[in-house]
C-alpha positions in Angstrom: 46.0 126.1 170.0 48.7 124.6 172.2 52.1 123.3 171.3 53.1 122.7 174.9 56.2 120.5 175.0 56.1 119.9 171.2 59.6 119.9 169.7 59.6 122.1 166.6 62.5 122.7 164.2 62.4 125.9 162.1 64.9 126.6 159.4 65.7 130.1 158.3 64.5 131.4 161.7 66.8 134.4 161.9 64.5 136.8 160.2 61.2 137.2 158.4 58.6 134.4 158.3 60.9 132.0 160.2 61.4 134.5 163.1 57.7 135.3 163.3 56.8 131.6 163.3 59.3 130.9 166.1 58.0 133.7 168.3 54.4 132.6 167.9 55.2 129.0 168.6 57.2 130.0 171.6 54.2 131.8 173.1 52.2 128.6 172.5 54.6 126.5 174.6 56.8 124.8 171.9 60.3 123.7 172.5 62.3 125.1 169.7 65.3 124.4 167.5 65.9 127.5 165.4 68.5 127.4 162.6 70.0 130.0 160.2 73.3 131.1 158.7 73.7 134.3 160.6 74.8 133.5 164.1 74.3 137.1 165.4 70.7 137.4 164.0 69.9 133.9 165.2 71.0 134.7 168.8 69.0 137.9 168.7 65.8 135.9 167.8 66.7 133.4 170.6 66.8 136.3 173.1 63.4 137.5 171.8 62.0 134.0 172.3 63.3 133.8 175.8 61.7 137.1 176.6 58.2 136.0 175.5 58.4 132.4 176.7 60.9 132.3 179.5 62.7 129.4 177.7 65.9 129.7 175.6 65.6 127.8 172.3 68.3 125.6 170.8 70.2 127.6 168.2 72.0 125.8 165.4 74.0 127.8 162.9 73.7 125.8 159.7 74.1 126.1 155.9 71.6 123.7 154.2 74.1 123.2 151.3 76.4 121.5 153.7 75.4 117.9 154.5 77.3 117.7 157.8 75.6 120.9 159.0 72.2 119.6 158.1 72.9 116.4 160.0 73.9 118.4 163.0 70.5 120.1 163.1 68.9 116.7 163.8 71.6 115.4 166.1 71.6 118.6 168.2 67.8 118.6 168.5 67.7 114.9 169.6 70.5 115.5 172.1 68.6 118.4 173.6 65.0 117.2 173.4 65.0 113.4 172.4 62.1 113.9 170.0 60.9 115.8 166.9 57.2 116.7 166.5 57.1 119.4 163.8 59.5 120.3 161.0 59.1 123.7 159.4 61.2 123.9 156.2 61.4 127.7 155.8 65.0 128.4 154.8 65.4 129.4 151.2 67.6 131.5 148.9 66.9 133.6 145.9 68.9 134.3 142.8 67.3 136.8 140.4 67.7 136.4 136.7 66.1 135.0 133.6 67.3 132.1 131.5 69.9 134.3 129.6 71.4 135.7 132.8 71.3 132.8 135.3 74.6 131.0 135.7 74.9 127.4 136.6 76.5 128.4 139.9 73.4 130.4 140.7 71.1 127.6 139.7 73.0 125.1 141.9 73.0 127.6 144.8 69.2 127.8 144.7 68.5 124.1 144.2 71.1 123.0 146.7 69.4 125.1 149.4 65.8 125.2 148.5 65.5 121.6 147.3 68.5 119.4 148.1 69.1 120.7 151.6 65.4 120.7 152.5 65.1 117.1 151.2 68.1 115.9 153.2 66.8 117.5 156.5 63.3 116.0 155.9 64.8 112.6 155.1 66.7 112.7 158.4 63.7 114.0 160.4 61.1 111.5 159.1 61.9 108.5 161.3 61.4 110.7 164.4 58.3 112.4 163.1 56.8 108.9 162.5 57.5 108.1 166.2 55.6 111.2 167.4 53.0 111.1 164.6 54.2 114.6 163.8 54.0 116.9 160.8 55.9 118.8 158.2 55.1 122.3 156.9 57.1 123.5 153.9 57.3 127.2 153.2 57.1 127.4 149.4 56.0 130.4 147.3 53.3 131.7 145.0 56.1 131.6 142.5 55.6 127.8 142.4 52.0 128.3 141.3 52.3 131.3 138.9 55.1 132.0 136.4 57.0 135.2 137.2 59.9 136.4 134.9 63.5 136.9 135.9 63.5 134.4 138.8 63.4 131.1 136.9 65.7 129.1 139.1 63.8 130.1 142.2 60.4 129.5 140.6 61.5 126.0 139.6 62.9 125.2 143.0 59.6 126.1 144.7 57.6 124.1 142.2 59.9 121.1 143.2 59.2 121.8 146.8 55.4 121.7 146.2 55.7 118.4 144.4 57.7 117.1 147.4 54.9 118.2 149.6 52.3 116.2 147.5 54.5 113.1 147.3 55.4 112.9 151.0 51.8 113.7 152.1 50.8 110.5 150.3 53.8 108.4 151.3 53.7 109.3 155.0 50.0 109.5 155.7 49.6 105.9 156.6 52.4 106.4 159.1 50.5 109.2 160.8 52.7 112.1 159.5 51.0 115.0 157.7 52.8 117.2 155.1 51.5 120.5 153.9 52.8 123.7 152.3 52.2 127.4 152.6 52.9 129.5 149.5 53.4 133.2 150.5 52.9 136.0 148.0 54.7 139.3 148.4 55.5 139.6 152.1 57.1 142.5 153.9 60.5 141.0 154.4 64.0 141.7 153.0 64.1 138.4 151.1 64.2 140.1 147.6 66.9 142.5 148.8 69.1 139.5 149.8 68.4 138.1 146.4 70.3 141.0 144.8 67.9 144.0 144.6 69.4 147.3 145.6 67.4 149.7 147.8 65.7 151.6 145.0 64.7 148.4 143.1 63.5 146.8 146.3 61.3 149.8 147.1 60.0 149.9 143.6 59.2 146.1 143.6 57.2 146.5 146.9 55.2 149.4 145.5 54.5 147.6 142.3 53.4 144.6 144.3 51.0 146.6 146.4 49.4 148.1 143.3 48.8 144.7 141.8 47.6 143.1 145.0 43.8 142.5 145.3 43.9 143.5 149.0 46.0 146.6 148.1 48.8 145.9 150.6 51.7 143.6 151.3 51.4 140.6 153.5 53.1 140.5 156.9 55.4 137.7 158.2 53.0 137.2 161.2 50.2 136.4 158.8 52.1 133.6 157.1 53.3 132.3 160.5 49.7 132.0 161.7 49.0 129.8 158.6 52.0 127.6 159.3 50.9 127.1 162.9 47.4 126.3 161.8 48.7 123.5 159.6 51.1 122.3 162.3 48.4 122.1 165.0 47.0 118.7 166.0 43.5 120.0 165.5 44.3 120.2 161.8 44.7 116.4 161.7 42.6 115.9 158.6 44.5 118.5 156.5 47.1 116.8 154.4 48.8 117.5 151.1 47.5 121.0 151.0 49.3 123.7 148.9 48.0 126.9 150.6 48.5 130.3 148.9 48.9 133.0 151.5 48.9 135.9 149.0 45.9 138.0 149.5 44.2 136.5 146.4 47.1 137.2 144.0 47.1 133.7 142.7 43.6 134.1 141.5 44.2 137.6 140.0 44.8 138.0 136.3 47.2 140.9 136.5 
């Protein structure tokens, strides 16, 4: 694969799957815009990218719930590179809680980030992706496919993102733009901890996940990143509208 001189925007790139995707794409020659909310972590990833590629990426500190900051991602990218070839919608937030314990503020926080902010960024990027016959890869979740308790708002938001993938893959295909999704299962990141689990509950959740995983282990961010890159690669030009579980077979497991 080669992404030489391809301009790629990756949201949520300061850690986990976004970070791994950025590092792998940098090694493949991509020109990167990486975004996140934590400036310190984002700059740390930028330094890693420069080490492996010799090129410093564009970093944009942005909160997807803020319209002006979402617009700035596109404007800054165009000012730096004058084009957009790939959009990786990876940024997301998690609020744990079932229907009896999820507040409307929590619901809005999840949907404003995972759905509304992602929709706005995609809306703004599409005219430039049409010009380059580029592609979009959405990072969804196995939670969009299977029903898990105590994360109802998050599950709903990822189901909405999957539907967005399907809709846009049909709408934009005739303009030469492909839209696909990866749906990770339990991956070794701190995403659930940021969603509110304390250290003990986080460790227990990971151990429980391993025991109920057909492959007997957690997934790694690098493994999801490889699937994102596969879908974004020009050689995958006939893959469109795919919802791809990256979960070690969990989606097909009855437990």
